[in-house]
C-alpha positions, 0 to 999 in steps of 0.5 A: 593512611599506611602504605599497606592500606593504599595498596589494598585499596588500589587492588580492590578498585582494580578488581571491581573494574576488571572484566567479567570472568569468561563464563559471565562474559559469555552469558552477557554476550548471549543477552545481546541481540545478534549482529546483522549485516545491515543496521539502521537507526530510525525513529519511524518509517517516514522515508519508507511511507513517502517512497510507497507514495511514489511507487503508487504513481510509478506503477499506476495504483489507484482506488484502493479503498480500505475499511480500517477496523479497530486494531485491538490489543489482545495482550491487554498490556500495551496502551496505545492507539494502534488503529490511529497509528495505522490510519496515519501511516496509510494517509502518509502513503497517499499524499501525492498519489491519493491512491488509498482511501481509508474509511475509519471504523471503530468499536461503535459499529460492532464489526465489518459485517454491520458496517457493510450492511450500512455502507450503502445508506451512507454513500451517495452511490451506495458503494462499499469499500473493497478491502478490510484491514484487520489485526491486533497486537498478538504478543507482549512477552515481558522479561523474556530474559532478565539480568541484574548484577550488584556489587560493592566493597567497603573498608569500614568507615574509610572507603566504600564503592558499589554498582548495579546493572540490569537488563531486560528483554521483552518481545512484542508482536503485531499481526495484520491482514487484508480481507476481501469485503465481497467474500469476507475472506482473507486475501492469500499472502497479504499479511504482515507478521512482525516482532520487535525486541525491546531492551531496557537497561538500568532504571528503564530510562534507557531502552532500545527497540530492535525490529529485523526485516529483510536482513536489515536491523531497524533500531530505535532508541527509547528514552523512557519505559513507556517507549513501547508505544514508539516501538509499536508505531515502527511495527505499524508503519512497517506493516502498512508498507508490507501490506500495501506492497503485497496487495498491489504487487509492488516492490515495497522492499526497495522502500526498506533498503532491500533488493531482490537479491535478498533471500527473503525477497527472492522467495516472495517474488517467486511466490507472487509469480507462481501464485499469479500464474496459477490464479490467472492473474499474471497476463493481466498484470503484464498487460496493465504494467506494460501499458502503464510503461508505454510498451503496450496498448490494449485491454487488460483482459488476460488474453495473450495476443501478438501485440502483447508478445511483441511488447514483452520481447521489446521490454526484454530487449530494452532491459538487456534480457534478450529478444524473446517473448518468454515470461519466466521468473527471471523476467518477472523479477527484473520487470518488478524491481528493475528500472523502467527502460525507455519506452518505444516511440509507439506502443504495440497494438493488435488494433490500429489506432483510431484515424485522425479527426477530419477537423482539428476540433473533432475528437478521434473517438466517437462516444454515445450514452444510452439509458437502460431500464432497471429490473427493480427500483432498488437496483437504481439507474443504469446506462450504456457506453459505446465507443466508435473505436478502442478507447479509454473511458472515464465517467463522472456523476453528480452527487446530491451535494452538486459535486462531481465524482468519478464512477469509472474506472473504479475500485471494482473495475480498474481498466478503463479500456472499452472495445467497440464490440463490447459496450460498457454498462454502468453500474452493471455488476460493479459494486455500486448503485446510481440512486436518484436524488430528490429531483429523481435524476442523476446527471452523468458524463463520460469522456473517451481518449485514444490512450490511457491518460489517467496517470498524467491527470492533474491534481484537481482530478486525482481523487479516489473513485466516488469522492468529491472533486472539490475544485471542479465545477462541472463536466466541462471543467473535466473535459478541459483538463482531460484534453490538456493531458491528451493534447487533442480533442477527446470524445464526450457525452452526457446524460441525465438519468431519470427513474 
């Protein structure tokens, strides 16, 4: 080989490996996903799902019953089990709290209306789920941007070099929402809309899916062209976190690595505050959560009382926000997403606590049950619960299979507080029925504690409403476990309802 040929060969090799011209470089840069302040490489949202499980316990969430419809693929381009992915995500969110009860529902049952019509025939207490989750893969735009470059040089039979690069961007979208089964109406604001961009390079054996949310860029490496399913799973798991957080008004963003200072989160908190205030839900929310955090002891009835104002003032003071009792957006933000301060020695009450029992073995709260006449046989059986003092009541019934199930509090009435002047009627207007078994009877029992104790109950009782308590043999076992949590005798009464 002559010296001139060597120089020519070196020049060609250097030219082939040289950077792209300015215009080509700009075009290639335009194809790259925009840089974000925070990036995270994930294969799924397992940590976020576990974090949500903890939030349910911390915020006292329970008895969230959801019918899960078939999440279809409206684009007909993604072959994946979207509904099964959502089912797994919701299940992982309830490992410890058991807050979510998912009812599988597929194409074999026509639609949600047909399911609701048959639900009462399938349940021992003729109960229907509270919510309906529905949605679909709404978008799959393949090859939104394509780029392919080929090049090569050849010096006859002496030398040849060539190369090829390709890059393709696709966009996939998932929309899901929550429906109130009582009205078959969408719940305002409880929706999740997510888009993920999928970048495939080379021969599509190397790919990456990017999902941006609350200022965080979640990125997943995909090793095969069919990795679209993994990108979909990430969207499904993120959607499950958003949906349940928005439904229950929980700081779900903390499970995604964001905080209340993120503009998108700050706007959502403000939306919650204004919407709950206008909807008359804000006072009851604070009553429930202040009671859960040990600052308040009273009903969650939406009525502002002196004890509630005292509890707000004490919470503000403990959180370093002054001594006033004003509930504004700043306090709501801190209350929602800030750490829980140390609880006072005693919660604030409008009514004095029941007096101590005369005998150590006697309960502090008296309790009585009385059967009520039903207007029609189809309405099932009913009974009334009366207490001698303000108390927190938990009622159980025996199903036809002999297992006990909690019937109050439940998905329809989450507040167990019962006032002496306002007896509790079960089922009343709640969405279930007490239907007699083959023996024409339904055994029931209720227990009354002087304070809210459900958040501290052991795993044997921590099952959703209208679900079998598998490790409990009788009402006596329930009383023993509840008294162990209350650390004092509690009121108890039982009754056999007959038609």
